[in-house]
C-alpha positions as CSV (number, residue, x, y, z in Angstrom):
1,X,61.5,122.9,357.8
2,X,61.6,124.1,354.2
3,X,60.8,127.6,355.3
4,X,64.0,127.7,357.4
5,X,66.2,126.8,354.4
6,X,69.0,129.3,354.0
7,X,68.7,131.5,351.0
8,X,71.9,131.3,348.9
9,X,73.4,134.3,347.1
10,X,76.1,133.3,344.7
11,X,76.6,136.4,342.6
12,X,80.1,136.9,341.2
13,X,81.8,140.1,342.5
14,X,83.0,142.6,339.9
15,X,86.2,142.9,341.9
16,X,86.9,139.2,341.8
17,X,90.2,138.3,340.2
18,X,91.0,135.0,338.6
19,X,94.0,133.9,340.6
20,X,95.5,130.5,341.0
21,X,95.4,129.8,344.7
22,X,95.3,126.8,346.9
23,X,92.4,124.5,347.5
24,X,89.3,126.2,348.7
25,X,86.1,125.1,350.4
26,X,82.5,126.4,350.4
27,X,81.5,128.4,353.5
28,X,78.4,130.5,354.4
29,X,78.6,133.9,356.1
30,X,75.6,135.5,357.8
31,X,74.8,139.0,356.8
32,X,71.8,141.3,357.5
33,X,69.0,141.1,355.0
34,X,66.2,143.5,354.2
35,X,63.4,142.9,356.7
36,X,60.8,144.5,354.4
37,X,60.5,141.6,352.0
38,X,57.8,139.2,351.1
39,X,58.5,135.5,350.4
40,X,56.6,133.5,347.9
41,X,54.0,131.2,349.6
42,X,55.2,127.7,350.3
43,X,52.7,125.4,348.4
44,X,53.0,121.6,348.3
45,X,53.4,120.1,344.8
46,X,50.1,118.1,345.1
47,X,48.2,121.3,345.8
48,X,49.9,123.0,342.8
49,X,48.9,120.1,340.5
50,X,45.3,120.1,341.9
51,X,44.9,123.9,341.2
52,X,46.4,123.5,337.8
53,X,44.1,120.6,336.9
54,X,40.9,122.4,338.0
55,X,42.1,125.6,336.2
56,X,42.5,123.7,332.9
57,X,39.1,122.2,333.3
58,X,37.6,125.6,333.8
59,X,39.4,127.0,330.8
60,X,38.0,124.3,328.5
61,X,36.6,125.8,325.3
62,X,38.6,129.0,325.3
63,X,41.2,127.8,322.8
64,X,38.4,126.7,320.4
65,X,36.7,130.0,320.7
66,X,39.9,131.9,320.0
67,X,40.6,129.8,316.9
68,X,37.1,130.4,315.7
69,X,37.5,134.2,316.1
70,X,40.7,134.1,314.1
71,X,39.1,132.1,311.3
72,X,36.2,134.5,311.0
73,X,38.3,137.7,311.3
74,X,40.9,136.6,308.7
75,X,38.6,136.4,305.6
76,X,37.0,139.8,306.5
77,X,40.5,141.4,306.6
78,X,41.6,139.9,303.3
79,X,38.3,140.1,301.4
80,X,39.3,142.7,298.7
81,X,42.5,140.8,297.8
82,X,40.8,137.5,297.8
83,X,37.9,138.8,295.7
84,X,40.3,140.1,293.1
85,X,42.2,136.8,293.1
86,X,38.9,134.9,292.6
87,X,37.9,137.1,289.7
88,X,41.2,136.6,288.0
89,X,41.0,132.8,288.6
90,X,37.4,132.7,287.2
91,X,38.5,134.7,284.1
92,X,41.3,132.1,283.5
93,X,38.8,129.3,283.8
94,X,36.3,131.0,281.5
95,X,39.1,131.5,278.9
96,X,39.9,127.7,279.0
97,X,36.2,126.9,278.4
98,X,35.4,125.1,281.7
99,X,32.1,123.7,282.6
100,X,29.7,126.0,284.5
101,X,29.7,123.7,287.5
102,X,33.5,124.2,288.0
103,X,33.1,128.0,287.8
104,X,30.4,127.9,290.5
105,X,32.6,125.7,292.8
106,X,35.5,128.2,292.5
107,X,33.4,131.2,293.2
108,X,31.5,129.7,296.1
109,X,34.3,128.0,297.9
110,X,35.4,131.0,299.9
111,X,31.9,132.0,300.8
112,X,30.9,128.6,302.2
113,X,34.1,128.4,304.3
114,X,33.9,131.9,305.8
115,X,30.2,131.7,306.6
116,X,29.9,128.2,308.1
117,X,33.1,128.3,310.2
118,X,32.2,130.9,312.8
119,X,33.4,131.1,316.4
120,X,31.8,129.0,319.0
121,X,30.0,130.5,322.0
122,X,32.2,132.6,324.2
123,X,33.0,130.8,327.5
124,X,31.8,132.7,330.5
125,X,35.1,132.5,332.4
126,X,36.9,134.4,329.6
127,X,35.2,137.6,330.7
128,X,36.8,137.3,334.2
129,X,40.4,136.6,333.2
130,X,43.4,138.9,333.2
131,X,46.3,137.3,331.3
132,X,50.0,138.3,331.3
133,X,52.6,139.7,333.7
134,X,52.0,143.3,332.6
135,X,48.2,143.1,332.6
136,X,48.0,141.5,336.1
137,X,50.5,144.0,337.5
138,X,48.4,146.9,336.2
139,X,45.2,145.4,337.7
140,X,46.9,144.9,341.0
141,X,48.2,148.5,341.1
142,X,44.7,149.7,340.2
143,X,43.2,147.7,343.0
144,X,45.7,149.0,345.5
145,X,45.1,152.6,344.3
146,X,41.4,152.3,344.8
147,X,41.7,150.7,348.2
148,X,43.7,153.6,349.6
149,X,41.9,156.4,351.3
150,X,42.1,159.6,349.2
151,X,42.0,162.8,351.3
152,X,42.5,165.3,348.5
153,X,42.3,164.8,344.8
154,X,43.8,167.0,342.2
155,X,42.5,165.2,339.2
156,X,40.3,167.3,336.9
157,X,39.0,164.3,335.1
158,X,37.5,161.8,337.5
159,X,37.4,158.1,336.5
160,X,34.3,157.3,334.4
161,X,32.4,154.1,334.7
162,X,32.5,151.4,337.3
163,X,35.9,149.9,338.2
164,X,36.6,146.4,337.1
165,X,36.0,143.6,339.6
166,X,39.0,142.9,341.9
167,X,41.2,139.9,341.4
168,X,40.8,137.2,344.0
169,X,43.2,134.5,342.6
170,X,46.5,134.8,340.8
171,X,48.2,131.8,339.2
172,X,51.9,132.2,338.4
173,X,54.0,129.7,336.4
174,X,57.0,130.5,338.6
175,X,59.1,127.5,337.5
176,X,58.8,128.4,333.8
177,X,59.7,132.1,334.1
178,X,63.4,133.0,333.5
179,X,64.7,135.4,334.8
180,X,62.6,135.2,337.9
181,X,63.0,139.0,338.5
182,X,60.2,139.5,336.1
183,X,57.7,138.3,338.7
184,X,59.5,139.2,342.0
185,X,57.2,142.2,342.5
186,X,54.0,140.2,342.5
187,X,54.2,139.0,346.2
188,X,54.8,142.5,347.3
189,X,51.7,143.8,345.4
190,X,49.5,141.0,346.7
191,X,50.7,141.6,350.3
192,X,50.1,145.3,350.0
193,X,46.5,144.7,348.7
194,X,45.7,142.1,351.4
195,X,47.0,144.6,354.1
196,X,44.5,147.1,352.8
197,X,41.6,144.7,352.2
198,X,41.9,141.9,354.9
199,X,38.2,141.1,354.5
200,X,38.7,140.0,350.8
201,X,42.0,138.2,350.7
202,X,43.8,137.8,347.3
203,X,45.7,134.5,347.0
204,X,48.9,134.0,345.0
205,X,49.5,130.4,343.9
206,X,52.7,129.3,342.2
207,X,52.2,126.5,339.7
208,X,54.6,123.6,338.9
209,X,57.2,123.6,336.1
210,X,55.6,123.0,332.7
211,X,52.3,124.7,333.7
212,X,52.8,127.6,331.3
213,X,52.6,125.3,328.3
214,X,49.4,123.8,329.5
215,X,47.8,127.2,330.2
216,X,48.9,128.6,326.9
217,X,47.3,125.6,325.0
218,X,44.1,125.9,327.0
219,X,43.9,129.7,326.3
220,X,44.9,129.5,322.7
221,X,47.8,131.8,323.2
222,X,51.6,131.7,322.6
223,X,52.5,132.6,326.2
224,X,50.6,132.7,329.4
225,X,52.9,133.0,332.4
226,X,50.5,134.7,334.8
227,X,46.7,134.4,335.1
228,X,44.4,136.4,337.2
229,X,40.7,135.6,338.0
230,X,38.4,138.2,339.3
231,X,35.8,137.7,342.1
232,X,32.7,137.9,339.9
233,X,33.3,134.5,338.2
234,X,30.7,132.0,339.5
235,X,33.0,129.0,339.5
236,X,35.8,130.7,341.5
237,X,34.8,128.9,344.7
238,X,36.1,125.6,343.4
239,X,39.5,127.0,342.7
240,X,39.7,128.9,346.0
241,X,38.8,125.8,347.9
242,X,41.6,123.9,346.2
243,X,44.0,126.7,347.2
244,X,42.6,127.1,350.7
245,X,45.9,125.7,352.2
246,X,47.9,128.4,350.4
247,X,48.8,131.0,353.1
248,X,47.7,134.5,352.1
249,X,50.5,137.1,351.9
250,X,50.4,140.2,354.0
251,X,52.7,143.1,355.0
252,X,52.4,143.7,358.7
253,X,54.0,147.2,358.4
254,X,51.1,148.2,356.0
255,X,48.3,146.7,358.0
256,X,47.4,150.0,359.8
257,X,47.8,153.7,359.0
258,X,48.5,154.4,362.7
259,X,52.1,154.1,363.8
260,X,52.7,151.0,366.0
261,X,55.4,150.6,368.6
262,X,56.7,147.4,367.1
263,X,60.1,146.4,365.8
264,X,60.5,144.5,362.6
265,X,62.4,141.2,363.4
266,X,66.0,140.9,362.2
267,X,66.5,138.9,359.1
268,X,69.7,137.0,358.5
269,X,70.7,135.6,355.1
270,X,73.5,133.3,354.1
271,X,76.0,134.3,351.5
272,X,77.9,131.6,349.7
273,X,81.6,132.2,349.4
274,X,84.8,130.2,349.8
275,X,87.7,130.0,352.2
276,X,91.1,128.3,352.2
277,X,91.1,124.7,353.5
278,X,94.5,125.3,355.3
279,X,94.3,128.7,356.9
280,X,97.8,128.4,358.3
281,X,99.4,127.7,354.9
282,X,97.3,130.4,353.3
283,X,98.6,133.0,355.9
284,X,102.2,131.9,355.3
285,X,101.7,132.2,351.6
286,X,100.3,135.7,351.9
287,X,103.1,136.7,354.3
288,X,105.8,135.5,351.8
289,X,104.0,137.3,348.9
290,X,103.9,140.6,350.9
291,X,107.6,140.2,351.7
292,X,108.5,139.6,348.0
293,X,106.5,142.7,347.0
294,X,108.2,144.8,349.7
295,X,111.6,143.6,348.6
296,X,110.8,144.4,345.0
297,X,109.7,148.0,345.9
298,X,112.9,148.4,347.9
299,X,115.1,147.4,345.0
300,X,113.2,149.7,342.7
301,X,113.8,152.6,345.0
302,X,117.5,151.8,345.2
303,X,117.8,151.7,341.4
304,X,116.0,155.0,341.0
305,X,118.1,156.6,343.7
């Protein structure tokens, strides 16, 4: 029943005028909608939470690895400045006649910290992730481009090296992204790929509100609104099983390169607007308003004549 819910469009018209009129009521008008559109999959909340929980479990250790990399990279970048600062500090300590033990502690403090605090072992799943709206979009476009049959190529520089593994699962923090137009293209790209590769379906799973914060913390990043996982990860089967009830998206008009004698069904959408509660009184008001304007124009012509 949720799939039959009317889609409400409540955009304010640029021609709308702020006029004081009588009481109005909300009405819905049916208008033709674009039939070539792809809806987001309808996923129950418990399935969304289950997929999110298993994803967070799979991402365990990535945040610690990222923090370890930053700690190791930072001393290497600032090494000349820190070395000079330590030399100045040691010179000041020598001038004030410190003990030799204190001087050793000052000079060796940075070395011990930078050498012992290295990054932990890189999690295997991190090699199979694509993070971010732009990166996932680029990977999807690349997958679609490779799946199409190329009859003639004009490229003088053919692609070098093997292509990356195709994405098989895309998680989107749909409830946390504002404006939503930033991710409205994802269902269309996923449907286009599934129409070209029906034997290796790609699933698009929206996550519940608040999932972006959890994913960002697990990945050690500031933002992580979209997450793609490729097909080469060994633990992908667990997540795919959790998302088995998510209907795969497809575009029927792209399923075959041969023209089919088939009509696309008509789509009707509901536009939210308003109408006078008392139509008879509203018509009488408009009639009187027109009569007053007509009388004003007649008087103006008489004065000018």
